[in-house]
Structures are given as C-alpha cells and as structure tokens.
C-alpha positions as CSV (number, residue, x, y, z in Angstrom):
1,X,-7.0,24.6,-27.6
2,X,-3.6,24.3,-26.5
3,X,-1.4,21.4,-27.3
4,X,-1.5,20.1,-24.3
5,X,-5.7,19.8,-24.2
6,X,-5.0,18.2,-27.9
7,X,-2.8,15.5,-26.2
8,X,-5.0,14.7,-23.8
9,X,-7.0,13.3,-26.8
10,X,-4.4,12.3,-29.0
11,X,-2.3,9.8,-25.8
12,X,-5.5,7.8,-26.0
13,X,-6.4,7.8,-29.7
14,X,-6.0,4.6,-31.5
15,X,-4.8,6.5,-34.5
16,X,-2.2,8.2,-32.9
17,X,1.4,7.8,-33.4
18,X,4.7,9.2,-33.0
19,X,6.7,11.3,-35.5
20,X,10.3,11.8,-34.3
21,X,10.3,16.1,-34.9
22,X,6.6,16.6,-34.0
23,X,5.9,14.2,-31.4
24,X,2.7,12.9,-31.0
25,X,0.5,13.3,-34.9
26,X,-2.5,11.8,-35.9
27,X,-1.7,8.5,-37.8
28,X,-4.2,9.6,-40.5
29,X,-3.1,13.1,-41.3
30,X,0.3,12.8,-40.2
31,X,0.1,16.1,-38.5
32,X,-0.1,17.8,-35.2
33,X,-3.4,17.9,-33.8
34,X,-5.0,21.3,-34.5
35,X,-9.0,20.7,-34.1
36,X,-11.1,22.7,-31.5
37,X,-13.7,21.1,-29.7
38,X,-13.4,17.6,-30.1
39,X,-11.6,15.5,-32.9
40,X,-13.8,13.5,-35.8
41,X,-11.4,11.1,-36.2
42,X,-11.0,10.4,-32.1
43,X,-11.6,6.7,-31.4
44,X,-10.5,6.2,-27.9
45,X,-8.0,3.1,-27.1
46,X,-9.1,1.8,-23.5
47,X,-6.0,0.1,-23.2
48,X,-4.1,3.5,-23.3
49,X,-6.8,5.1,-21.3
50,X,-6.2,2.6,-18.5
51,X,-2.4,3.3,-18.9
52,X,-2.7,7.3,-18.9
53,X,-4.8,6.9,-16.1
54,X,-3.0,4.6,-14.0
55,X,0.3,7.0,-15.2
56,X,-1.5,9.9,-13.1
57,X,-2.2,7.9,-10.3
58,X,1.0,6.8,-9.8
59,X,2.8,10.0,-10.3
60,X,-0.1,11.5,-7.5
61,X,0.3,8.6,-5.6
62,X,4.3,9.2,-5.4
63,X,4.1,12.9,-4.2
64,X,2.3,11.8,-1.0
65,X,4.3,8.6,-0.3
66,X,5.3,8.5,3.3
67,X,8.6,9.3,4.5
68,X,11.3,7.1,5.8
69,X,10.9,8.7,9.1
70,X,6.9,8.9,9.5
71,X,7.6,4.8,8.5
72,X,10.2,4.4,10.8
73,X,7.8,6.2,13.6
74,X,5.1,4.1,12.5
75,X,7.5,0.8,13.1
76,X,7.9,2.1,16.4
77,X,4.9,2.9,17.6
78,X,3.4,0.0,16.4
79,X,5.8,-2.1,18.1
80,X,5.1,-0.4,22.1
81,X,1.3,-1.5,20.9
82,X,2.1,-4.7,19.9
83,X,4.3,-5.7,22.9
84,X,1.4,-4.0,25.4
85,X,-1.4,-6.6,23.4
86,X,1.1,-9.4,23.4
87,X,1.4,-8.9,27.2
88,X,-2.6,-8.9,27.5
89,X,-2.9,-11.6,25.7
90,X,-0.2,-13.9,27.9
91,X,-1.9,-12.4,30.5
92,X,-5.6,-13.6,29.5
93,X,-3.8,-17.2,28.4
94,X,-2.2,-17.5,31.7
95,X,-5.3,-16.9,33.4
96,X,-7.2,-19.4,31.3
97,X,-4.9,-21.9,31.8
98,X,-4.6,-21.5,35.4
99,X,-8.4,-21.9,36.5
100,X,-9.4,-24.3,33.1
101,X,-6.2,-26.4,32.7
102,X,-4.2,-25.8,35.2
103,X,-1.9,-28.8,34.8
104,X,-0.8,-27.0,31.2
105,X,0.0,-23.8,33.2
106,X,3.8,-25.3,33.2
107,X,3.8,-24.5,29.1
108,X,4.4,-20.6,30.3
109,X,7.0,-21.1,33.3
110,X,9.4,-22.8,29.9
111,X,11.2,-20.9,27.7
112,X,9.7,-21.4,24.3
113,X,10.6,-20.3,21.2
114,X,8.3,-21.4,18.9
115,X,5.2,-20.5,20.7
116,X,6.6,-17.1,21.5
117,X,6.8,-17.0,17.6
118,X,3.0,-18.0,16.9
119,X,1.8,-15.8,19.5
120,X,3.5,-12.8,18.5
121,X,2.4,-13.9,14.6
122,X,-1.1,-14.4,15.9
123,X,-0.8,-11.0,17.6
124,X,0.7,-8.9,14.6
125,X,-1.7,-10.2,12.2
126,X,-4.9,-9.8,14.2
127,X,-3.9,-6.4,15.1
128,X,-2.7,-5.4,11.8
129,X,-5.6,-6.9,9.9
130,X,-8.1,-5.4,12.4
131,X,-7.0,-1.6,12.6
132,X,-5.6,-1.4,8.9
133,X,-8.2,-3.4,7.3
134,X,-11.5,-1.3,8.8
135,X,-9.5,2.2,9.0
136,X,-6.5,1.7,6.7
137,X,-4.3,2.9,9.3
138,X,-2.3,0.9,12.1
139,X,-1.7,2.8,16.2
140,X,1.1,4.5,14.7
141,X,-0.6,5.5,11.0
142,X,-2.7,7.5,13.7
143,X,-0.1,9.5,15.5
144,X,2.0,10.4,12.3
145,X,-1.3,11.1,10.0
146,X,-0.6,8.3,7.3
147,X,-2.6,5.7,5.6
148,X,-2.6,2.8,3.6
149,X,-4.0,2.7,0.1
150,X,-3.1,0.3,-3.1
151,X,-1.0,1.5,-5.9
152,X,-3.5,3.4,-7.5
153,X,-4.7,5.3,-4.3
154,X,-7.7,3.3,-3.6
155,X,-9.0,1.9,0.1
156,X,-7.8,-1.9,0.4
157,X,-9.9,-5.0,0.3
158,X,-9.1,-6.8,3.1
159,X,-7.7,-9.8,0.9
160,X,-5.0,-7.4,0.6
161,X,-4.6,-6.2,3.8
162,X,-4.0,-10.1,5.1
163,X,-1.3,-10.4,2.3
164,X,0.1,-6.9,3.6
165,X,0.1,-8.8,7.5
166,X,1.6,-11.9,6.1
167,X,4.2,-10.1,4.2
168,X,5.7,-8.1,7.4
169,X,6.9,-11.2,8.9
170,X,9.4,-11.7,6.0
171,X,12.8,-11.4,8.0
172,X,14.3,-8.1,7.8
173,X,11.0,-6.5,5.9
174,X,11.1,-3.8,9.2
175,X,14.7,-2.8,7.0
176,X,13.1,-2.7,3.3
177,X,11.4,0.7,3.5
178,X,14.3,2.3,4.2
179,X,15.4,2.5,0.2
180,X,15.4,5.7,-1.7
181,X,11.4,5.3,-2.2
182,X,10.2,4.3,1.1
183,X,8.3,1.4,-0.1
184,X,9.1,-1.9,1.9
185,X,8.7,-5.9,0.7
186,X,5.3,-5.6,2.7
187,X,4.0,-2.5,0.3
188,X,5.5,-4.2,-2.8
189,X,4.0,-7.8,-2.5
190,X,1.0,-6.9,-1.2
191,X,0.6,-3.8,-4.0
192,X,-0.2,-1.2,-1.3
193,X,1.5,2.1,-0.3
194,X,2.0,4.3,3.0
195,X,0.9,8.2,1.7
196,X,0.3,11.0,4.1
197,X,-3.3,12.3,4.8
198,X,-4.1,15.7,4.8
C-alpha cells in the first residue's frame, strides 16, 4: 500500500499521533504505517471520520461554487421575475378589491411604502421558498445552471430554504456575495451554498 492509502486509515484512527519529523504515526508503535491490507491496531474514531468527511465535502463543494458573475446574473433575472410576480399580485389584489371590497380600493391609489414593502416581502418569500424548496433553483438559477445545496452538498430541507429566503431581506444582502468567496449572508446564515451543476 502507498503512504496515501495508509493515511486514509491513520487519519481516522484513535491510535494515531503526529510526529514532527514523520507526520502521522501510530501512537502505539511510534512508527509510520506499514500494513498491507488492514491494520490490526485500527480503531475508528467517529468524530475524526466526520471531520475528514466534512473537509472532503467542503473541498469538493468549494471547487463547484458559482462565480460572482453567475450570482449577479441570478439576482438580476430573479428581480425581473419578482417584479412580474409583484405586478400580477397587484392586479389580482386590485380586481379583488374592485369587485368585493370597493370601499377599500383607495388603498392602492395612495403611496403606502409599508404596504409595498409588505407585499414585496410576501411575494419574494413565496417565490424563493417555492422554487428553491421544490427544485433547489430559482428561475435565475435555471438560466445560469446553478442550484442551492447545503454546506456538505446535500439538498436543503424546506426549513433551511425558509431561513435562506428570510435572510434575503437583510439590508444590503444583495451586495454580500461580492466578496472573494461569492458567498452571501443568506448563504452563511442558512448553511447553504450556490454551486454549478453539470
């Protein structure tokens, strides 16, 4: 076996220790591994196994993370669809008020910022939660061939998507993914990432 193959066992063994000159060695023999198929002294450490698996997943996920350009394209495309959805909701609300509650139709004529923000919030929550919850992709992500995954590369559950959708309403969140990692606040706080798909 090669040294790399040995280390696959040694890194997750409860008996391993680190030697300044030799690297990872057996804590029982104080030597580097020299077994052929399996080690008789091997005892798997579940915590180390989980850490190694998480690092491998993080490395694999990092190589697939969507670029800043794709994230920005997602944002612009989604904003176009959100404006369209908002217009449809406004028309539907106007028709409902016109036919069922005509005395309240004046509410749509007034410049009511609170009502506008509330409707925008509701439309965005429904839009992102529906699309990303069921498909892992908003309409912008369909165009750029990206999707939402957890930090270990799994499909996020609906609760995670709701947290992600809520965090999109943090002021200046749209600019948060412009850092070197192209990871936004709504990604960090929900434990998700946007990755390219093949």
